[in-house]
TIBAPA-234055 format. One record per residue (C-alpha): x, y, z; chain. Coordinates in nm, 3 decimals, m for minus. Example, Ala and Ser with C-alpha at 12.3 -4.5 7.8 and 13.67 -1.06 7.14 Angstrom:
<x = 1.230	y = m0.450	z = 0.780	unit = A>
<x = 1.367	y = m0.106	z = 0.714	unit = A>
END
This chain:
<x = 3.364	y = m4.973	z = m3.958	unit = A>
<x = 3.444	y = m4.645	z = m4.161	unit = A>
<x = 3.048	y = m4.594	z = m4.187	unit = A>
<x = 3.013	y = m4.618	z = m3.807	unit = A>
<x = 3.310	y = m4.360	z = m3.759	unit = A>
<x = 3.148	y = m4.103	z = m4.009	unit = A>
<x = 2.797	y = m4.155	z = m3.843	unit = A>
<x = 2.938	y = m4.077	z = m3.508	unit = A>
<x = 3.146	y = m3.769	z = m3.635	unit = A>
<x = 2.806	y = m3.638	z = m3.772	unit = A>
<x = 2.635	y = m3.678	z = m3.446	unit = A>
<x = 2.931	y = m3.510	z = m3.227	unit = A>
<x = 2.910	y = m3.220	z = m3.494	unit = A>
<x = 2.533	y = m3.199	z = m3.466	unit = A>
<x = 2.550	y = m3.203	z = m3.059	unit = A>
<x = 2.836	y = m2.936	z = m3.079	unit = A>
<x = 2.629	y = m2.707	z = m3.328	unit = A>
<x = 2.312	y = m2.749	z = m3.111	unit = A>
<x = 2.491	y = m2.683	z = m2.778	unit = A>
<x = 2.640	y = m2.348	z = m2.945	unit = A>
<x = 2.287	y = m2.265	z = m3.085	unit = A>
<x = 2.121	y = m2.312	z = m2.731	unit = A>
<x = 2.405	y = m2.104	z = m2.575	unit = A>
<x = 2.364	y = m1.828	z = m2.815	unit = A>
<x = 1.978	y = m1.849	z = m2.760	unit = A>
<x = 2.023	y = m1.826	z = m2.383	unit = A>
<x = 2.259	y = m1.522	z = m2.385	unit = A>
<x = 2.032	y = m1.324	z = m2.651	unit = A>
<x = 1.705	y = m1.404	z = m2.471	unit = A>
<x = 1.861	y = m1.313	z = m2.116	unit = A>
<x = 1.946	y = m0.963	z = m2.264	unit = A>
<x = 1.667	y = m0.899	z = m2.517	unit = A>
<x = 1.382	y = m1.102	z = m2.361	unit = A>
<x = 1.486	y = m1.140	z = m1.990	unit = A>
<x = 1.250	y = m1.344	z = m1.793	unit = A>
<x = 1.216	y = m1.479	z = m1.411	unit = A>
<x = 1.028	y = m1.660	z = m1.185	unit = A>
<x = 1.118	y = m1.475	z = m0.895	unit = A>
<x = 0.827	y = m1.243	z = m0.892	unit = A>
<x = 0.569	y = m1.181	z = m0.621	unit = A>
<x = 0.231	y = m0.978	z = m0.565	unit = A>
<x = 0.315	y = m0.703	z = m0.319	unit = A>
<x = 0.067	y = m0.460	z = m0.124	unit = A>
<x = 0.020	y = m0.264	z = 0.161	unit = A>
<x = m0.055	y = m0.412	z = 0.500	unit = A>
<x = m0.241	y = m0.159	z = 0.729	unit = A>
<x = m0.237	y = m0.195	z = 1.113	unit = A>
<x = m0.588	y = m0.119	z = 1.269	unit = A>
<x = m0.547	y = 0.047	z = 1.623	unit = A>
<x = m0.777	y = 0.263	z = 1.802	unit = A>
<x = m0.698	y = 0.613	z = 1.937	unit = A>
<x = m0.887	y = 0.576	z = 2.254	unit = A>
<x = m0.905	y = 0.287	z = 2.500	unit = A>
<x = m1.221	y = 0.137	z = 2.604	unit = A>
<x = m1.471	y = m0.201	z = 2.558	unit = A>
<x = m1.542	y = m0.319	z = 2.222	unit = A>
<x = m1.934	y = m0.295	z = 2.186	unit = A>
<x = m1.967	y = m0.377	z = 1.824	unit = A>
<x = m1.766	y = m0.565	z = 1.586	unit = A>
<x = m1.895	y = m0.550	z = 1.191	unit = A>
<x = m1.626	y = m0.744	z = 1.046	unit = A>
<x = m1.459	y = m1.099	z = 1.061	unit = A>
<x = m1.166	y = m1.263	z = 0.971	unit = A>
<x = m1.113	y = m1.210	z = 0.572	unit = A>
<x = m1.410	y = m0.987	z = 0.538	unit = A>
<x = m1.375	y = m0.756	z = 0.225	unit = A>
<x = m1.439	y = m0.394	z = 0.371	unit = A>
<x = m1.456	y = m0.071	z = 0.160	unit = A>
<x = m1.259	y = 0.262	z = 0.264	unit = A>
<x = m1.467	y = 0.438	z = 0.533	unit = A>
<x = m1.662	y = 0.110	z = 0.638	unit = A>
<x = m1.723	y = 0.081	z = 1.012	unit = A>
<x = m1.498	y = m0.202	z = 1.143	unit = A>
<x = m1.526	y = m0.163	z = 1.537	unit = A>
<x = m1.705	y = 0.053	z = 1.803	unit = A>
<x = m1.572	y = 0.113	z = 2.131	unit = A>
<x = m1.815	y = 0.177	z = 2.423	unit = A>
<x = m1.941	y = 0.543	z = 2.340	unit = A>
<x = m2.102	y = 0.616	z = 2.658	unit = A>
<x = m1.799	y = 0.738	z = 2.866	unit = A>
<x = m1.700	y = 0.942	z = 2.604	unit = A>
<x = m2.046	y = 1.102	z = 2.542	unit = A>
<x = m2.056	y = 1.155	z = 2.928	unit = A>
<x = m1.725	y = 1.356	z = 2.916	unit = A>
<x = m1.858	y = 1.571	z = 2.616	unit = A>
<x = m2.169	y = 1.653	z = 2.824	unit = A>
<x = m1.955	y = 1.723	z = 3.131	unit = A>
<x = m1.731	y = 1.972	z = 2.912	unit = A>
<x = m2.025	y = 2.156	z = 2.767	unit = A>
<x = m2.163	y = 2.182	z = 3.103	unit = A>
<x = m1.826	y = 2.328	z = 3.255	unit = A>
<x = m1.815	y = 2.559	z = 2.923	unit = A>
<x = m2.187	y = 2.659	z = 3.024	unit = A>
<x = m2.065	y = 2.739	z = 3.374	unit = A>
<x = m1.783	y = 2.924	z = 3.279	unit = A>
<x = m1.942	y = 3.120	z = 3.032	unit = A>
<x = m2.290	y = 3.159	z = 3.173	unit = A>
<x = m2.228	y = 3.544	z = 3.215	unit = A>
<x = m2.140	y = 3.574	z = 2.847	unit = A>
<x = m2.313	y = 3.668	z = 2.566	unit = A>
<x = m2.527	y = 3.457	z = 2.310	unit = A>
<x = m2.223	y = 3.477	z = 2.072	unit = A>
<x = m2.087	y = 3.167	z = 2.272	unit = A>
<x = m2.332	y = 2.939	z = 2.132	unit = A>
<x = m2.144	y = 3.025	z = 1.787	unit = A>
<x = m1.811	y = 2.943	z = 1.976	unit = A>
<x = m1.892	y = 2.592	z = 2.057	unit = A>
<x = m2.024	y = 2.526	z = 1.700	unit = A>
<x = m1.697	y = 2.679	z = 1.566	unit = A>
<x = m1.499	y = 2.464	z = 1.818	unit = A>
<x = m1.694	y = 2.143	z = 1.704	unit = A>
<x = m1.607	y = 2.236	z = 1.341	unit = A>
<x = m1.248	y = 2.287	z = 1.433	unit = A>
<x = m1.247	y = 1.936	z = 1.573	unit = A>
<x = m1.416	y = 1.780	z = 1.278	unit = A>
<x = m1.181	y = 1.930	z = 1.053	unit = A>
<x = m0.858	y = 1.831	z = 1.242	unit = A>
<x = m0.990	y = 1.460	z = 1.281	unit = A>
<x = m1.030	y = 1.452	z = 0.877	unit = A>
<x = m0.663	y = 1.645	z = 0.856	unit = A>
<x = m0.532	y = 1.370	z = 1.087	unit = A>
<x = m0.680	y = 1.075	z = 0.856	unit = A>
<x = m0.568	y = 1.283	z = 0.539	unit = A>
<x = m0.209	y = 1.312	z = 0.655	unit = A>
<x = m0.165	y = 0.927	z = 0.759	unit = A>
<x = m0.283	y = 0.832	z = 0.400	unit = A>
<x = m0.055	y = 1.092	z = 0.262	unit = A>
<x = 0.223	y = 0.969	z = 0.456	unit = A>
<x = 0.149	y = 0.600	z = 0.353	unit = A>
<x = 0.128	y = 0.711	z = m0.021	unit = A>
<x = 0.460	y = 0.899	z = 0.002	unit = A>
<x = 0.632	y = 0.586	z = 0.192	unit = A>
<x = 0.513	y = 0.360	z = m0.092	unit = A>
<x = 0.629	y = 0.598	z = m0.359	unit = A>
<x = 0.961	y = 0.622	z = m0.199	unit = A>
<x = 1.015	y = 0.243	z = m0.138	unit = A>
<x = 0.857	y = 0.129	z = m0.479	unit = A>
<x = 0.898	y = 0.392	z = m0.747	unit = A>
<x = 0.601	y = 0.316	z = m0.965	unit = A>
<x = 0.386	y = 0.123	z = m0.758	unit = A>
<x = 0.126	y = 0.388	z = m0.755	unit = A>
<x = m0.012	y = 0.604	z = m1.046	unit = A>
<x = 0.015	y = 0.991	z = m1.077	unit = A>
<x = m0.354	y = 1.018	z = m1.020	unit = A>
<x = m0.343	y = 0.811	z = m0.700	unit = A>
<x = m0.062	y = 1.031	z = m0.562	unit = A>
<x = m0.236	y = 1.338	z = m0.669	unit = A>
<x = m0.583	y = 1.249	z = m0.513	unit = A>
<x = m0.397	y = 1.159	z = m0.206	unit = A>
<x = m0.214	y = 1.515	z = m0.187	unit = A>
<x = m0.528	y = 1.699	z = m0.293	unit = A>
<x = m0.705	y = 1.550	z = 0.002	unit = A>
<x = m0.430	y = 1.627	z = 0.240	unit = A>
<x = m0.395	y = 1.985	z = 0.120	unit = A>
<x = m0.764	y = 2.039	z = 0.128	unit = A>
<x = m0.778	y = 1.908	z = 0.479	unit = A>
<x = m0.522	y = 2.157	z = 0.566	unit = A>
<x = m0.737	y = 2.446	z = 0.423	unit = A>
<x = m1.036	y = 2.327	z = 0.606	unit = A>
<x = m0.865	y = 2.336	z = 0.923	unit = A>
<x = m0.728	y = 2.689	z = 0.853	unit = A>
<x = m1.071	y = 2.789	z = 0.778	unit = A>
<x = m1.220	y = 2.637	z = 1.088	unit = A>
<x = m0.939	y = 2.804	z = 1.305	unit = A>
<x = m1.006	y = 3.142	z = 1.145	unit = A>
<x = m1.382	y = 3.111	z = 1.205	unit = A>
<x = m1.309	y = 3.005	z = 1.581	unit = A>
<x = m1.089	y = 3.297	z = 1.600	unit = A>
<x = m1.353	y = 3.525	z = 1.462	unit = A>
<x = m1.616	y = 3.396	z = 1.720	unit = A>
<x = m1.364	y = 3.462	z = 1.998	unit = A>
<x = m1.285	y = 3.818	z = 1.861	unit = A>
<x = m1.674	y = 3.889	z = 1.865	unit = A>
<x = m1.696	y = 3.830	z = 2.235	unit = A>
<x = m1.455	y = 4.106	z = 2.304	unit = A>
<x = m1.091	y = 4.095	z = 2.433	unit = A>
<x = m1.194	y = 4.017	z = 2.774	unit = A>
<x = m1.406	y = 3.736	z = 2.723	unit = A>
<x = m1.175	y = 3.579	z = 2.428	unit = A>
<x = m0.866	y = 3.592	z = 2.659	unit = A>
<x = m1.031	y = 3.456	z = 2.959	unit = A>
<x = m0.820	y = 3.172	z = 3.065	unit = A>
<x = m1.115	y = 2.980	z = 3.206	unit = A>
<x = m1.300	y = 3.004	z = 2.886	unit = A>
<x = m0.997	y = 2.869	z = 2.695	unit = A>
<x = m0.958	y = 2.577	z = 2.925	unit = A>
<x = m1.320	y = 2.466	z = 2.918	unit = A>
<x = m1.293	y = 2.493	z = 2.502	unit = A>
<x = m0.985	y = 2.275	z = 2.498	unit = A>
<x = m1.164	y = 2.040	z = 2.737	unit = A>
<x = m1.466	y = 2.025	z = 2.507	unit = A>
<x = m1.252	y = 1.966	z = 2.186	unit = A>
<x = m1.038	y = 1.693	z = 2.346	unit = A>
<x = m1.394	y = 1.515	z = 2.456	unit = A>
<x = m1.532	y = 1.560	z = 2.110	unit = A>
<x = m1.233	y = 1.436	z = 1.949	unit = A>
<x = m1.239	y = 1.101	z = 2.175	unit = A>
<x = m1.566	y = 1.044	z = 2.102	unit = A>
<x = m1.526	y = 1.077	z = 1.738	unit = A>
<x = m1.246	y = 0.806	z = 1.744	unit = A>
<x = m1.465	y = 0.542	z = 1.938	unit = A>
<x = m1.559	y = 0.444	z = 1.566	unit = A>
<x = m1.285	y = 0.265	z = 1.392	unit = A>
<x = m1.315	y = 0.262	z = 1.022	unit = A>
<x = m1.130	y = 0.108	z = 0.726	unit = A>
<x = m0.858	y = 0.346	z = 0.589	unit = A>
<x = m0.886	y = 0.185	z = 0.246	unit = A>
<x = m1.045	y = m0.084	z = 0.048	unit = A>
<x = m0.908	y = m0.457	z = 0.158	unit = A>
<x = m0.933	y = m0.766	z = 0.342	unit = A>
<x = m0.934	y = m0.798	z = 0.723	unit = A>
<x = m0.638	y = m1.041	z = 0.851	unit = A>
<x = m0.489	y = m1.117	z = 1.173	unit = A>
<x = m0.825	y = m1.074	z = 1.341	unit = A>
<x = m0.893	y = m1.205	z = 1.705	unit = A>
<x = m1.153	y = m0.947	z = 1.843	unit = A>
<x = m1.506	y = m0.986	z = 1.988	unit = A>
<x = m1.754	y = m0.794	z = 2.179	unit = A>
<x = m1.621	y = m0.728	z = 2.533	unit = A>
<x = m1.258	y = m0.709	z = 2.422	unit = A>
<x = m1.062	y = m0.409	z = 2.617	unit = A>
<x = m0.895	y = m0.239	z = 2.333	unit = A>
<x = m0.613	y = m0.009	z = 2.423	unit = A>
<x = m0.518	y = 0.312	z = 2.242	unit = A>
<x = m0.242	y = 0.230	z = 1.979	unit = A>
<x = m0.270	y = m0.143	z = 2.030	unit = A>
<x = m0.352	y = m0.323	z = 1.687	unit = A>
<x = m0.694	y = m0.509	z = 1.687	unit = A>
<x = m0.658	y = m0.636	z = 1.341	unit = A>
<x = m0.466	y = m0.592	z = 1.016	unit = A>
<x = m0.598	y = m0.475	z = 0.673	unit = A>
<x = m0.442	y = m0.607	z = 0.360	unit = A>
<x = m0.502	y = m0.332	z = 0.117	unit = A>
<x = m0.640	y = m0.421	z = m0.238	unit = A>
<x = m0.635	y = m0.087	z = m0.352	unit = A>
<x = m0.266	y = m0.053	z = m0.372	unit = A>
<x = m0.087	y = m0.359	z = m0.538	unit = A>
<x = 0.199	y = m0.405	z = m0.759	unit = A>
<x = 0.412	y = m0.701	z = m0.881	unit = A>
<x = 0.787	y = m0.706	z = m0.802	unit = A>
<x = 0.994	y = m0.916	z = m1.031	unit = A>
<x = 1.368	y = m0.977	z = m0.950	unit = A>
<x = 1.577	y = m0.995	z = m1.258	unit = A>
<x = 1.951	y = m1.042	z = m1.256	unit = A>
<x = 2.198	y = m0.776	z = m1.339	unit = A>
<x = 2.259	y = m0.909	z = m1.710	unit = A>
<x = 1.878	y = m0.891	z = m1.767	unit = A>
<x = 1.901	y = m0.524	z = m1.722	unit = A>
<x = 2.111	y = m0.440	z = m2.016	unit = A>
<x = 1.821	y = m0.341	z = m2.261	unit = A>
<x = 1.533	y = m0.350	z = m2.030	unit = A>
<x = 1.355	y = m0.007	z = m1.973	unit = A>
<x = 1.031	y = 0.149	z = m1.843	unit = A>
<x = 0.725	y = 0.086	z = m2.056	unit = A>
<x = 0.842	y = m0.225	z = m2.208	unit = A>
<x = 0.602	y = m0.484	z = m2.281	unit = A>
<x = 0.595	y = m0.770	z = m2.073	unit = A>
<x = 0.377	y = m1.131	z = m2.020	unit = A>
<x = 0.296	y = m1.246	z = m1.657	unit = A>
<x = 0.138	y = m1.554	z = m1.555	unit = A>
<x = 0.042	y = m1.633	z = m1.190	unit = A>
<x = 0.052	y = m1.966	z = m0.987	unit = A>
<x = m0.293	y = m1.871	z = m0.842	unit = A>
<x = m0.440	y = m1.849	z = m1.188	unit = A>
<x = m0.273	y = m2.152	z = m1.385	unit = A>
<x = m0.301	y = m2.138	z = m1.752	unit = A>
<x = m0.371	y = m1.772	z = m1.799	unit = A>
<x = m0.123	y = m1.505	z = m1.938	unit = A>
<x = m0.169	y = m1.156	z = m1.897	unit = A>
<x = m0.039	y = m0.835	z = m2.055	unit = A>
<x = 0.159	y = m0.608	z = m1.836	unit = A>
<x = 0.418	y = m0.316	z = m1.852	unit = A>
<x = 0.735	y = m0.203	z = m1.685	unit = A>
<x = 0.671	y = 0.074	z = m1.468	unit = A>
<x = 1.007	y = 0.128	z = m1.281	unit = A>
<x = 1.344	y = m0.036	z = m1.220	unit = A>
<x = 1.521	y = m0.020	z = m0.925	unit = A>
<x = 1.867	y = 0.143	z = m0.900	unit = A>
<x = 1.993	y = m0.032	z = m0.600	unit = A>
<x = 1.953	y = m0.296	z = m0.338	unit = A>
<x = 2.071	y = m0.351	z = 0.014	unit = A>
<x = 2.379	y = m0.560	z = 0.035	unit = A>
<x = 2.511	y = m0.494	z = 0.371	unit = A>
<x = 2.373	y = m0.451	z = 0.739	unit = A>
<x = 2.381	y = m0.084	z = 0.733	unit = A>
<x = 2.123	y = 0.186	z = 0.655	unit = A>
<x = 1.844	y = m0.074	z = 0.716	unit = A>
<x = 1.523	y = 0.009	z = 0.531	unit = A>
<x = 1.689	y = 0.269	z = 0.268	unit = A>
<x = 1.694	y = 0.031	z = m0.020	unit = A>
<x = 1.501	y = m0.293	z = m0.090	unit = A>
<x = 1.652	y = m0.635	z = 0.016	unit = A>
<x = 1.688	y = m0.902	z = m0.252	unit = A>
<x = 1.821	y = m1.230	z = m0.146	unit = A>
<x = 2.024	y = m1.433	z = m0.398	unit = A>
<x = 2.125	y = m1.809	z = m0.356	unit = A>
<x = 2.494	y = m1.851	z = m0.260	unit = A>
<x = 2.704	y = m2.148	z = m0.405	unit = A>
<x = 3.005	y = m2.247	z = m0.563	unit = A>
<x = 2.900	y = m2.066	z = m0.880	unit = A>
<x = 2.816	y = m1.708	z = m0.771	unit = A>
<x = 2.462	y = m1.602	z = m0.893	unit = A>
<x = 2.414	y = m1.255	z = m1.034	unit = A>
<x = 2.269	y = m0.986	z = m0.816	unit = A>
<x = 1.885	y = m0.943	z = m0.885	unit = A>
<x = 1.708	y = m0.585	z = m0.875	unit = A>
<x = 1.345	y = m0.519	z = m0.824	unit = A>
<x = 1.145	y = m0.422	z = m1.152	unit = A>
<x = 0.809	y = m0.313	z = m1.093	unit = A>
<x = 0.542	y = m0.459	z = m1.345	unit = A>
<x = 0.192	y = m0.344	z = m1.370	unit = A>
<x = m0.098	y = m0.499	z = m1.531	unit = A>
<x = m0.280	y = m0.368	z = m1.835	unit = A>
<x = m0.604	y = m0.512	z = m1.696	unit = A>
<x = m0.662	y = m0.378	z = m1.349	unit = A>
<x = m0.960	y = m0.588	z = m1.279	unit = A>
<x = m0.707	y = m0.915	z = m1.260	unit = A>
<x = m0.575	y = m0.763	z = m0.937	unit = A>
<x = m0.893	y = m0.878	z = m0.754	unit = A>
<x = m0.793	y = m1.250	z = m0.823	unit = A>
<x = m0.439	y = m1.174	z = m0.665	unit = A>
<x = m0.344	y = m1.227	z = m0.305	unit = A>
<x = m0.018	y = m1.071	z = m0.151	unit = A>
<x = 0.264	y = m1.298	z = m0.166	unit = A>
<x = 0.120	y = m1.465	z = m0.466	unit = A>
<x = 0.414	y = m1.607	z = m0.695	unit = A>
<x = 0.439	y = m1.516	z = m1.075	unit = A>
<x = 0.673	y = m1.583	z = m1.371	unit = A>
<x = 0.755	y = m1.271	z = m1.598	unit = A>
<x = 0.904	y = m1.213	z = m1.933	unit = A>
<x = 0.982	y = m0.880	z = m2.070	unit = A>
<x = 1.004	y = m0.796	z = m2.453	unit = A>
<x = 1.287	y = m0.522	z = m2.468	unit = A>
<x = 1.314	y = m0.537	z = m2.883	unit = A>
<x = 1.134	y = m0.611	z = m3.220	unit = A>
<x = 1.311	y = m0.957	z = m3.262	unit = A>
<x = 1.040	y = m1.188	z = m3.406	unit = A>
<x = 1.218	y = m1.501	z = m3.330	unit = A>
<x = 1.345	y = m1.417	z = m2.997	unit = A>
<x = 0.987	y = m1.289	z = m2.892	unit = A>
<x = 0.801	y = m1.563	z = m3.035	unit = A>
<x = 1.034	y = m1.821	z = m2.837	unit = A>
<x = 0.981	y = m1.594	z = m2.512	unit = A>
<x = 0.594	y = m1.609	z = m2.569	unit = A>
<x = 0.584	y = m1.973	z = m2.606	unit = A>
<x = 0.804	y = m2.017	z = m2.308	unit = A>
<x = 0.563	y = m1.825	z = m2.074	unit = A>
<x = 0.275	y = m1.992	z = m2.237	unit = A>
<x = 0.428	y = m2.322	z = m2.155	unit = A>
<x = 0.506	y = m2.195	z = m1.814	unit = A>
<x = 0.150	y = m2.100	z = m1.752	unit = A>
<x = 0.029	y = m2.454	z = m1.838	unit = A>
<x = 0.283	y = m2.655	z = m1.619	unit = A>
<x = 0.146	y = m2.448	z = m1.321	unit = A>
<x = m0.149	y = m2.674	z = m1.328	unit = A>
<x = 0.083	y = m2.942	z = m1.220	unit = A>
<x = 0.324	y = m2.784	z = m0.969	unit = A>
END
């Protein structure tokens, strides 16, 4: 009887000790090797809308087509717009038939300015998208991507200024009277608008990506400003991992991380922390100012989660991913051999379990 009591006591002590060890490990791991299964692949979803209205005469893509930046996607019937350009040119000729031969240079300068403004319009939209992504998801884009976008925008501004200066030079060469002729100005504006409309009959891809929400075919009437399809960009992709507040105690930018994706079960990829959110939206005010992270509510309140942006070391892996794909992430904030080893085993085990989810 005494032996049985002694054995039961030993077992109880062992259970208590193991419980304390597990508790201590969980506390330490949540601080020094934080992990989360609330991680998703994020990216840009661009709306493809025409700038002019008309019937679609050519469709070069389909649902889930992969496209490159600048590829032609749709073409709107160009005939009405070509006629408008011709009519504008005839009108300009009628108005300026008594002007000197310098007017031919004026038309060329006008076309050059129109082309520069179209390029500026596209560059500005790309720069606005870049700023929006940088503001909402700090670290989602590299400095090189930001610099290229800004450089393209600034270059486009300079080209417009140069084209404007060239056009003004052409006008001045014609003489004050001719250059200030209101009929000439009206004809030039009409020609510029006609050229602008004609160029925008071709809808091109603003970024590398995949076509989604596609329901267009030849003969469809496209309305200006109304989306024909969506483009999921695979050029601007990042992983957002939502960590609890106690996970952030030692977590910092450039910490090494491991990540496994449900879409690529069995594989663990190297990554790094690129940015950590400083706030999330908790009330229904100032919508859109801060990221929103939903947490489960219950009898025991779960800690608030904050977005942490994770970047893969091997950029080629992004080609395998899909926006919205789920992932598991573990971050190594210290040099503890035991904690890091156990965390590596944990993420490896999770990657294998993904096969049977």
